[in-house]
N, C-alpha and C positions, 0 to 999 in steps of 0.2 A: 411529370404527371405519373401517378401510380397506375400500373396496369395489372391485369390478372396474373401475369407471370412475374411481376415485381411489385407485390402489394406493399403499401406503406409500412405495415407492421414488421416486415422482414428486415428493414434496415437496422432498427435498434436491436433486434434479435441477433443479427449477424455481427454487429459491433460488440455486443455482449459476449457472443460466442468466441470472437477473436480475442477479447480480453481474457475470457475464461481459459482459452487454450494457452495463452502466454503465461498466465498465472499458474495453471496446473503444471505446465512444463517447468516453470521456475521452481515450484515446490518439490517436484520430483528430483530435480538436480540438487536443490538445497539439502534434501534428505540424503542423497549420495555423498554430499560434502560435509556431513556431520550435524545437520540441523533438521532432523526428521520431525521435531515437535512444532516447528513454525507453521502457522496457518495463515491464509490470506489476510484475515483481519489483523493479525499481529504486525504485518508490514505497515499498515496504516498507523498503528499505535507507535511503533518505533519511529516512524517519520514524525509523528506529532510530538513525541517526547523531545526529539532533536538533540543536538550535541550539548546544549546547555542544561537540559532537563526542564521539568515543569512540575506544577502541582497537579494533583488528581482532579481538582476542580477545573483548572485551565485545560487539562487533557480532555475531560468530558466535553467542554465547550468546543475545542478544536475538532473532536470526532463527531459532534452532533448527538451525543448520548448523555445520559445523566451522570452525575458524579459517582453514583453508586455503581452504574454499569462500567464506567471507566475503572473504578476501584477494583471491581471483580476481575477485569482483564489484567490490570496491573498485578493483582495477587497471583494470577496464573503465571504471568511472565517473570515475576520475582521467583516463584517456585521453580521455574524452568531455568533460571539463571540469566535471563536476558535483561532484566531491569533490577534496580535496587532502590530502596527508599533511604534517604539521608536527610539530616537536619539541614534546613535552609540557612546558610550563613547570614543572610540579610534579615531573617525573622525566625527566632528560635521556636516560635509557636507553630511554624509550618514545616511540613516535610516536602522534600523535592523527590521526584521520580527521575532517575537517571538511567541511561543505558550502561550496562556492564561491558567488559571487553567482549564477552560472548554476543551481546546485543549488537555492538558495533561490527563485529565480524559477520554476523548474519546479514546486517544491512549492507555492508560492503560487498559481500558475496552476491547478494541480490542484484546490486547494480551491475556487477561483472556479468552475471548470468543473463540479465536482461539485454546487455550489449550482445552477448553471444546469440540469444534468441532473435534479436533484430537482424543480426548477420545471417542467421538461418532463413528467416523470411526473405531477406534480400537475395539469397542464393536461389530460392525457389521462385520468387515473383520477379526478381530483377531489382537492382539497387535503385534505379530510376523510378520504378513503380512504387516501391516502399516510400521513397522520399516524396513522391506525388501524393500518396495516401496521407502521409504526415502533414504535408502542406495544406491539403484540402481540409483535413480535420482542424488544423489551426485556424483556418478561415471560418469554420462553422461553429466552433465552440467558444464560449466566453473567455475573456482574457484570464480569468482566475481558474484556468484549467486544472491546476494542481490543488485540488481540494481534498482535505483529509476527512471530511464529514460523511463520507460514503457509508460507513457502518450505520450511523444514525439515520441517514437518508433512506437506506434500504429497509431498515426496521421500523421507521416512523411512518 
């Protein structure tokens, strides 16, 4: 039961603040490692593009945004060297969006840095406590926890 010292609205704000802290720390480290232009939304895009690539239309659907919004983000990431547009070998009328080596490097470094950040939290809170937080969150969130449509969800 919510109490005056633990109001219900504080829980989502604390969860969001924890997420924001991890993501801000990630991007500070990525900048030090040669990826200063990557932004939080870019990580969702790179994940949604995936190793096989995708079309801009499918990308928009995965991100929960319009094809035009996805295309604008793709344009930016192409200009930055993280993505490329190539002909679809299965359908010459379509273009695929794929990660470049730079995009794969940024995504790989993100995974490594997130492991380091988790280790930092475990050093501060205790490994058992971090594991318990993760276990508790797994019990409370839907099974499709790894959703990429957060950009569209936030803006929609």
